[in-house]
DRENTITOR-395129 format. One line per 8 residues: number of its first residue (from 1); their letters; for each residue y, x negated, z of N, C-alpha, C. Coordinates in Angstrom, 1 decimal. Layout:
! residues N
NUM	A	Y:X:Z:Y:X:Z:Y:X:Z | ... $
END
This chain:
! residues 153
1	XXXXXXXX	-1.3:-0.9:0.0:0.0:-0.1:0.2:1.2:-0.9:0.0 | 1.2:-2.0:0.7:2.5:-2.8:0.8:2.8:-3.7:-0.3 | 1.7:-3.9:-1.2:1.7:-4.4:-2.6:2.2:-3.6:-3.7 | 2.0:-2.4:-3.2:2.5:-1.5:-4.6:3.7:-1.3:-4.7 | 4.5:-1.6:-5.9:5.8:-1.7:-6.3:6.7:-0.4:-6.1 | 5.9:0.7:-6.4:6.6:2.2:-6.1:6.7:2.5:-4.6 | 5.7:2.2:-3.8:5.7:2.3:-2.6:6.8:1.7:-1.7 | 6.9:0.4:-2.1:7.9:-0.5:-1.5:9.4:0.2:-1.8 $
9	XXXXXXXX	9.5:0.4:-3.2:10.8:1.0:-3.5:11.1:2.3:-2.6 | 10.3:3.2:-2.6:10.4:4.5:-1.7:10.9:4.1:-0.5 | 10.1:3.1:0.0:10.4:2.8:1.9:11.6:2.1:2.0 | 12.2:1.1:1.1:13.5:0.5:1.1:14.4:1.5:0.8 | 14.1:2.4:-0.3:15.3:3.7:-0.6:15.4:4.5:0.7 | 14.4:4.6:1.5:14.6:5.7:2.4:15.2:5.1:3.7 | 15.0:3.6:3.8:15.7:3.0:5.0:17.1:2.7:4.5 | 17.6:2.7:3.2:18.9:2.8:2.7:19.7:3.9:2.9 $
17	XXXXXXXX	19.0:5.0:2.5:19.5:6.5:2.7:19.8:6.4:4.5 | 19.1:6.2:5.1:19.1:6.4:6.8:20.1:5.5:7.2 | 20.3:4.4:6.8:21.3:3.6:7.4:22.6:4.0:6.9 | 22.7:4.2:5.6:24.1:4.6:4.9:24.5:6.0:5.8 | 23.4:6.8:5.9:23.9:8.1:6.6:24.1:7.8:8.1 | 23.6:7.0:8.7:24.1:6.5:10.0:25.4:5.8:9.8 | 25.9:5.2:9.2:27.1:4.7:9.1:28.1:5.8:9.0 | 27.9:6.4:7.8:29.0:7.7:7.7:29.1:8.6:8.9 $
25	XXXXXXXX	28.1:8.9:9.6:27.9:9.8:10.8:28.5:8.9:11.7 | 28.6:7.9:12.4:29.1:6.8:13.3:30.8:7.1:12.5 | 31.0:6.9:11.6:32.5:6.5:11.1:33.1:7.9:11.5 | 32.2:9.0:10.9:33.1:10.6:11.1:33.3:10.9:12.5 | 32.4:10.7:13.4:32.5:10.8:14.8:33.7:10.1:15.6 | 33.7:8.7:15.3:34.7:7.9:15.7:36.1:8.5:15.1 | 36.1:8.5:14.0:37.4:8.9:13.5:37.7:10.4:14.0 | 36.8:11.2:14.0:37.4:12.5:14.5:37.5:12.4:16.1 $
33	XXXXXXXX	36.9:11.9:16.8:37.3:11.7:18.3:38.4:10.8:18.8 | 38.1:9.6:18.4:39.2:8.7:18.9:40.5:8.3:17.7 | 40.2:8.6:16.7:41.5:7.9:15.7:42.3:9.1:15.2 | 42.0:10.3:14.9:42.9:11.2:14.3:43.8:11.6:15.1 | 43.6:11.6:16.5:44.9:12.0:17.4:46.1:11.1:17.4 | 45.6:9.7:17.0:46.7:8.6:16.8:47.3:8.6:15.2 | 47.1:9.3:14.4:47.5:9.4:13.3:48.8:10.1:13.0 | 49.8:9.6:12.3:51.1:10.5:11.9:50.9:11.0:10.5 $
41	XXXXXXXX	52.1:11.7:10.0:52.0:12.4:9.0:52.2:11.1:7.8 | 53.1:10.0:8.1:53.0:9.1:7.2:51.8:8.4:6.9 | 51.0:8.2:7.7:49.6:7.5:7.6:48.5:8.2:6.6 | 48.7:9.5:6.6:48.0:10.4:5.4:48.8:9.9:4.0 | 49.9:9.6:4.1:50.4:9.2:2.5:50.1:8.0:2.2 | 50.3:7.1:3.2:49.7:5.5:3.0:48.3:5.7:2.6 | 47.5:6.3:3.4:46.2:6.5:2.9:45.7:7.0:1.3 | 46.6:7.9:1.2:46.5:8.4:-0.3:47.1:7.0:-1.3 $
49	XXXXXXXX	48.1:6.5:-1.1:48.5:5.3:-1.8:47.4:4.3:-2.0 | 46.8:4.0:-0.8:45.7:3.1:-0.8:44.6:3.4:-1.7 | 44.2:4.8:-1.9:43.2:5.2:-2.6:43.7:5.1:-4.0 | 44.9:5.2:-4.4:45.3:5.2:-5.9:45.1:3.8:-6.3 | 45.7:2.8:-5.3:45.9:1.5:-5.7:44.5:0.8:-5.7 | 43.6:1.0:-5.0:42.2:0.7:-4.8:41.4:1.2:-6.2 | 41.6:2.4:-6.4:41.0:2.6:-7.8:41.6:1.7:-9.1 | 42.9:1.5:-9.1:43.8:0.9:-10.2:43.1:-0.7:-9.9 $
57	XXXXXXXX	42.8:-1.0:-8.8:42.5:-2.5:-8.9:41.2:-2.6:-9.2 | 40.2:-1.8:-9.0:39.0:-2.0:-9.4:38.8:-1.7:-10.9 | 39.5:-0.9:-11.7:39.7:-0.6:-12.9:40.3:-2.1:-13.4 | 41.5:-2.5:-13.2:42.0:-4.0:-13.4:40.9:-4.9:-13.4 | 40.1:-4.9:-12.2:39.2:-6.3:-12.1:38.1:-6.1:-12.9 | 37.6:-5.0:-13.2:36.5:-4.8:-14.3:37.0:-5.3:-15.8 | 38.2:-4.7:-15.9:38.6:-5.0:-17.2:38.9:-6.2:-17.7 | 39.5:-6.9:-16.4:39.9:-8.2:-16.8:38.5:-9.2:-16.9 $
65	XXXXXXXX	37.5:-8.9:-16.3:36.2:-9.7:-16.3:35.4:-8.9:-17.3 | 35.9:-7.8:-18.3:35.0:-7.6:-19.1:34.4:-8.7:-20.1 | 35.3:-9.4:-20.6:34.6:-10.6:-21.7:33.4:-11.2:-21.0 | 33.4:-11.5:-19.7:32.3:-12.0:-19.0:31.1:-10.8:-19.2 | 31.4:-9.8:-18.2:30.5:-8.5:-18.2:29.9:-8.3:-19.6 | 30.6:-8.5:-20.7:30.0:-7.8:-22.2:29.3:-9.1:-22.7 | 29.5:-10.3:-22.0:28.3:-11.5:-22.9:27.2:-12.0:-22.0 | 27.2:-11.5:-20.8:25.9:-12.1:-20.0:25.1:-10.8:-19.4 $
73	XXXXXXXX	23.8:-11.1:-18.9:23.1:-10.0:-18.3:22.9:-9.1:-19.1 | 23.3:-7.8:-18.4:22.7:-6.7:-19.2:23.7:-6.2:-20.3 | 24.9:-7.1:-20.4:25.7:-6.9:-21.4:26.6:-5.3:-21.2 | 27.4:-5.2:-20.7:28.2:-4.1:-20.3:28.9:-3.6:-21.3 | 28.7:-2.5:-21.6:29.7:-1.6:-22.6:30.9:-1.3:-22.2 | 31.9:-0.7:-23.3:33.2:-0.3:-22.8:33.1:1.0:-21.7 | 32.2:1.9:-22.2:31.7:2.9:-21.5:31.4:2.9:-20.2 | 30.4:2.0:-20.0:29.8:1.3:-18.8:30.9:0.9:-17.9 $
81	XXXXXXXX	31.8:0.2:-18.5:32.8:-0.5:-17.7:33.7:0.6:-17.3 | 34.3:1.6:-18.0:34.8:3.0:-17.5:34.2:3.2:-16.6 | 33.0:3.8:-16.5:32.3:4.6:-15.5:32.1:3.6:-14.1 | 32.0:2.4:-14.3:31.6:1.5:-13.2:33.2:1.6:-12.6 | 34.3:1.6:-13.0:35.5:1.6:-12.4:35.6:3.0:-11.9 | 35.2:3.8:-12.4:35.4:5.2:-11.8:34.6:5.5:-10.7 | 33.2:5.2:-10.9:32.2:5.5:-9.9:32.4:4.7:-8.5 | 32.3:3.4:-8.9:32.5:2.3:-7.8:31.8:2.4:-6.6 $
89	XXXXXXXX	32.3:2.0:-5.6:31.5:1.6:-4.5:31.9:3.1:-3.5 | 31.1:3.2:-2.4:31.2:4.4:-1.6:31.7:4.3:-0.6 | 31.8:3.0:0.0:32.5:2.7:1.1:31.7:2.4:2.4 | 30.6:2.1:2.3:29.8:2.0:3.5:29.8:0.6:4.0 | 29.9:-0.5:3.3:30.2:-1.7:3.9:31.6:-1.8:4.6 | 32.6:-1.3:3.8:34.2:-1.1:4.4:34.1:-0.4:6.1 | 33.3:0.6:5.9:33.2:1.3:7.0:32.2:0.7:8.2 | 31.1:0.0:7.9:30.7:-0.9:8.7:31.8:-1.9:9.3 $
97	XXXXXXXX	32.4:-2.6:8.4:33.4:-3.7:9.1:34.5:-3.0:9.6 | 35.1:-1.8:9.2:35.9:-1.2:10.1:35.4:-0.6:11.7 | 34.2:-0.3:11.5:33.3:0.0:12.9:33.4:-1.2:13.5 | 33.0:-2.4:13.3:33.1:-3.6:14.0:34.5:-4.1:14.3 | 35.7:-3.7:13.9:37.0:-3.9:14.2:37.2:-3.1:15.3 | 36.6:-1.7:15.3:37.3:-0.6:16.1:36.6:-1.2:17.6 | 35.3:-1.4:17.5:34.7:-1.5:18.8:34.8:-3.1:19.5 | 35.2:-3.8:18.6:35.4:-5.2:19.1:36.6:-6.0:19.2 $
105	XXXXXXXX	37.7:-5.3:18.6:39.4:-5.6:18.9:39.8:-5.4:20.4 | 40.5:-6.4:20.7:41.3:-6.1:22.1:42.2:-5.0:22.3 | 42.0:-4.4:23.6:42.8:-3.1:23.7:43.9:-3.2:23.5 | 44.7:-4.3:23.6:46.2:-4.4:23.0:46.6:-4.0:21.5 | 45.6:-4.1:20.9:45.9:-3.7:19.4:45.2:-2.2:19.1 | 45.2:-1.5:19.8:44.4:0.0:20.1:45.1:0.7:18.9 | 46.4:0.9:18.5:47.0:1.6:17.7:46.7:1.2:16.0 | 47.0:-0.2:16.2:46.5:-0.8:14.5:45.1:-0.5:14.3 $
113	XXXXXXXX	44.1:-1.0:15.3:42.7:-0.9:14.9:42.3:0.5:14.5 | 43.0:1.5:15.0:42.8:3.0:14.9:43.5:3.2:13.6 | 44.4:3.0:13.5:45.1:3.0:11.8:44.0:2.5:10.6 | 43.8:1.0:11.0:42.7:0.4:10.2:41.7:1.4:9.9 | 40.9:1.9:11.0:40.0:2.5:10.8:40.0:4.1:10.0 | 41.2:4.5:10.3:41.7:5.6:9.9:41.8:5.3:8.0 | 42.6:4.7:7.6:42.8:4.2:6.3:41.2:3.9:5.7 | 40.4:3.1:6.2:39.0:2.8:5.4:38.4:4.1:5.5 $
121	XXXXXXXX	38.1:4.9:6.3:37.6:6.0:6.5:38.1:7.1:5.3 | 39.3:7.3:5.4:40.0:8.1:4.3:39.7:7.6:3.1 | 40.0:6.5:2.8:39.7:5.9:1.3:38.2:6.1:1.0 | 37.4:5.8:2.0:35.9:6.1:1.7:35.6:7.6:1.4 | 36.1:8.6:2.2:36.1:9.9:2.3:36.5:10.6:0.8 | 37.5:9.8:0.4:38.3:10.3:-1.1:37.5:10.0:-2.0 | 36.9:8.8:-2.1:36.1:8.1:-3.0:34.7:8.9:-3.1 | 34.2:9.5:-2.0:32.8:10.3:-2.2:33.4:11.6:-2.5 $
129	XXXXXXXX	34.4:12.1:-2.1:34.9:13.4:-2.7:35.6:13.5:-4.0 | 36.4:12.6:-4.4:36.9:12.9:-5.7:36.1:12.2:-6.6 | 36.0:10.8:-6.7:35.3:10.2:-7.3:33.7:10.8:-7.5 | 33.2:10.8:-6.4:31.8:11.4:-6.4:31.4:12.5:-7.1 | 32.4:13.6:-6.8:32.0:14.8:-7.5:32.5:15.2:-9.0 | 33.3:14.3:-9.3:33.8:14.1:-10.8:33.2:13.2:-11.7 | 32.0:12.5:-11.2:31.3:11.4:-11.9:30.7:12.0:-12.8 | 29.9:13.4:-13.0:29.3:13.8:-14.1:30.4:14.3:-14.8 $
137	XXXXXXXX	31.4:14.8:-14.9:32.4:15.1:-16.0:33.0:13.8:-16.6 | 33.0:12.8:-15.9:33.5:11.5:-16.6:32.5:11.1:-17.6 | 31.0:11.1:-17.2:30.0:10.9:-17.9:30.0:11.6:-19.4 | 30.2:12.8:-19.2:30.1:13.9:-20.2:31.5:13.4:-21.0 | 32.7:13.2:-20.4:33.8:12.6:-21.3:33.7:11.7:-21.9 | 33.1:10.5:-21.5:32.5:9.3:-22.3:31.7:9.5:-23.2 | 31.0:10.3:-23.1:30.1:10.7:-24.2:30.5:11.2:-25.5 | 31.5:12.1:-25.1:32.0:12.6:-26.4:33.0:11.9:-26.7 $
145	XXXXXXXX	33.7:10.9:-26.0:34.6:10.2:-26.3:33.9:9.0:-27.4 | 32.8:8.6:-26.8:31.9:7.9:-27.6:31.6:8.5:-29.3 | 31.1:9.5:-29.0:30.6:10.3:-30.3:31.8:10.5:-31.2 | 32.9:10.8:-30.7:34.3:11.1:-31.5:34.6:9.8:-32.1 | 34.5:8.8:-31.3:35.5:7.5:-32.2:34.7:6.5:-32.3 | 33.2:6.6:-32.2:32.5:5.5:-32.7:31.5:5.9:-33.5 | 31.0:7.1:-33.3:30.0:7.8:-34.7:30.5:8.7:-35.7 | 32.0:8.9:-35.7:32.5:9.4:-36.8:32.9:8.5:-37.9 $
153	X	32.9:7.1:-37.6:33.4:6.4:-38.6:32.3:6.3:-39.9 $
END
């Protein structure tokens, strides 16, 4: 059973799902209990601005590295690059690091660490809600875009 590739893939997939769920659950509980009471209206705007800037940064990074991505490995196409820049990461690593800061930072920096955690959790939530729910439509749009511009020639 241990040497079976499919079984190992399923086991590690389940472990990954359980750990991701644990991180997001802890982040939600901490953000809802300790952090949200210290957040001001201005912080919501900063969080939205960070979300937009991080999406733009991801897009710029992927397409500045596109010559390398298109020539090595699996050879990324333009459509795949656009989808990677939209789908991106879900934020589990950022949340894990923010949880570490929240729990291990000195108490005299309580307001700063709470705001940092709020920004990371908010951007992660927006990425899941906005980018995650619209990923299917982006794929459909990219398929139609590809068929229209490349196959009609």
